[in-house]
C-alpha positions in Angstrom: -104.3 -32.3 -116.8 -105.1 -33.2 -120.4 -103.1 -32.1 -123.4 -106.1 -30.2 -124.6 -106.4 -28.3 -121.3 -102.7 -27.6 -121.4 -102.8 -26.4 -124.9 -105.7 -24.1 -124.2 -103.9 -22.6 -121.2 -100.6 -22.1 -123.2 -102.5 -20.4 -126.0 -103.9 -17.9 -123.5 -100.4 -16.9 -122.4 -98.1 -14.3 -124.0 -95.0 -15.5 -125.8 -92.8 -14.3 -123.0 -94.8 -16.2 -120.4 -94.5 -19.4 -122.5 -90.7 -18.8 -122.8 -90.5 -18.4 -119.0 -92.4 -21.7 -118.4 -90.1 -23.5 -120.8 -87.0 -22.1 -119.0 -88.4 -23.2 -115.7 -89.2 -26.6 -117.1 -85.6 -26.9 -118.5 -84.2 -26.2 -115.0 -86.7 -28.3 -113.1 -86.3 -31.7 -114.6 -83.3 -33.7 -116.0 -85.7 -35.5 -118.3 -87.2 -32.3 -119.6 -83.7 -30.8 -119.9 -82.5 -33.8 -122.0 -85.6 -33.7 -124.2 -85.4 -30.0 -124.9 -81.7 -30.2 -125.7 -82.3 -33.1 -128.1 -85.2 -31.1 -129.6 -83.0 -28.1 -130.2 -80.0 -30.1 -131.5 -81.2 -33.5 -132.5 -77.9 -35.5 -132.7 -79.0 -39.2 -132.5 -75.4 -40.4 -132.9 -74.1 -38.5 -129.9 -77.1 -39.5 -127.7 -76.9 -43.1 -128.9 -73.2 -43.3 -127.8 -74.1 -41.8 -124.5 -76.8 -44.4 -123.9 -74.6 -47.3 -125.2 -71.9 -46.3 -122.7 -74.5 -46.3 -119.8 -75.8 -49.7 -120.8 -72.3 -51.1 -121.1 -71.5 -49.9 -117.6 -74.4 -52.1 -116.4 -72.6 -55.2 -117.7 -68.9 -54.3 -117.2 -67.1 -52.4 -114.6 -63.5 -51.1 -114.5 -61.1 -52.8 -116.9 -64.0 -54.6 -118.5 -64.5 -56.7 -115.3 -68.0 -58.4 -115.5 -70.8 -57.2 -113.3 -74.3 -58.6 -112.5 -76.3 -56.3 -114.8 -79.3 -54.3 -113.7 -81.8 -55.2 -116.4 -84.2 -52.7 -114.8 -81.7 -49.9 -115.3 -81.0 -51.0 -118.9 -84.8 -50.9 -119.6 -85.0 -47.5 -118.1 -82.2 -46.3 -120.4 -84.0 -47.7 -123.4 -87.2 -46.0 -122.4 -85.5 -42.7 -121.8 -83.8 -42.8 -125.2 -87.1 -43.6 -126.9 -88.6 -40.5 -125.2 -86.1 -38.3 -127.0 -87.8 -39.5 -130.3 -84.7 -40.3 -132.3 -84.9 -42.1 -135.6 -86.1 -45.7 -135.4 -82.6 -46.9 -136.6 -81.0 -45.5 -133.5 -83.6 -47.0 -131.2 -83.1 -50.4 -132.9 -79.4 -50.1 -132.6 -79.6 -49.4 -128.9 -82.1 -52.2 -128.2 -79.9 -54.7 -130.0 -76.7 -53.3 -128.3 -78.3 -54.0 -124.9 -78.8 -57.7 -125.8 -75.4 -57.9 -127.4 -73.8 -56.8 -124.1 -75.5 -59.7 -122.3 -74.5 -62.1 -125.0 -70.9 -60.9 -124.8 -70.9 -61.3 -121.1 -72.1 -64.9 -121.1 -69.9 -65.9 -124.1 -66.8 -64.5 -122.3 -67.4 -65.5 -118.7 -69.6 -68.6 -118.8 -73.2 -69.5 -118.0 -75.5 -67.4 -115.8 -78.7 -68.3 -114.0 -81.9 -68.8 -115.9 -83.3 -65.3 -115.0 -80.4 -63.7 -116.8 -81.2 -65.5 -120.0 -84.9 -64.9 -119.7 -84.3 -61.2 -119.4 -82.1 -61.2 -122.5 -84.6 -63.3 -124.4 -87.5 -60.9 -123.5 -85.4 -57.9 -124.6 -84.2 -59.6 -127.8 -87.9 -60.3 -128.6 -88.7 -56.6 -128.1 -85.7 -55.6 -130.2 -86.5 -57.9 -133.2 -90.2 -57.0 -133.1 -89.3 -53.3 -133.2 -86.8 -53.9 -136.0 -89.4 -55.7 -138.1 -92.1 -53.2 -137.4 -89.8 -50.4 -138.7 -88.7 -52.3 -141.8 -85.1 -52.6 -140.6 -84.7 -56.4 -140.6 -82.7 -56.6 -143.8 -80.2 -54.1 -142.4 -79.9 -55.6 -138.9 -80.2 -59.4 -139.9 -76.4 -60.0 -140.3 -75.7 -58.3 -136.9 -78.5 -60.4 -135.2 -77.2 -63.6 -136.7 -73.6 -62.8 -135.6 -74.8 -62.1 -132.1 -76.7 -65.4 -131.8 -73.8 -67.4 -133.3 -71.6 -65.8 -130.6 -73.6 -67.6 -127.9 -73.9 -71.0 -129.5 -71.7 -72.3 -126.7 -74.1 -71.2 -123.9 -76.4 -73.4 -122.1 -80.1 -73.5 -121.1 -81.2 -73.5 -124.8 -80.5 -69.8 -125.0 -79.2 -69.6 -128.6 -82.0 -71.9 -129.7 -84.6 -69.6 -128.2 -83.0 -66.6 -129.9 -83.0 -68.4 -133.3 -86.6 -69.4 -132.8 -87.6 -65.8 -132.1 -85.6 -64.4 -135.0 -87.0 -66.9 -137.5 -90.6 -66.2 -136.2 -90.2 -62.6 -137.2 -88.0 -63.1 -140.3 -90.6 -65.4 -141.8 -93.5 -63.0 -141.4 
């Protein structure tokens, strides 16, 4: 169904019928429930912390014991957070936090296989691109630089790739 068709149908309903539909939707889907709650009480900070905790749990288990992260799950969390339509600063913060968790893991516990670094590089690229597109680079640059410096000891040319990506966007 198209948005136009949905809009036409909703406009033909009474206010009470629309309210009933919204209540059914609220109860029928976790995603709709989360979106409606955020719409009614938009608290980016609280949601951001909730999503950061979920991402961190992909990298660290109990007592901060390292785990093999599910990059797929982390990407799903970023996508779900974006759907809430928080401010771009919060989205950039979460995207960067995701990469920081991977950098922290490798800096603390040693080198990982190449797919680990490739996934982090791809997500770093997305994060920096988003940050630049939203005019947030000046604010996030010190944090990005600290993160890259934290992995200078890692192999596979990982920090060099991150620096290259950063400078590519920083010089635009």
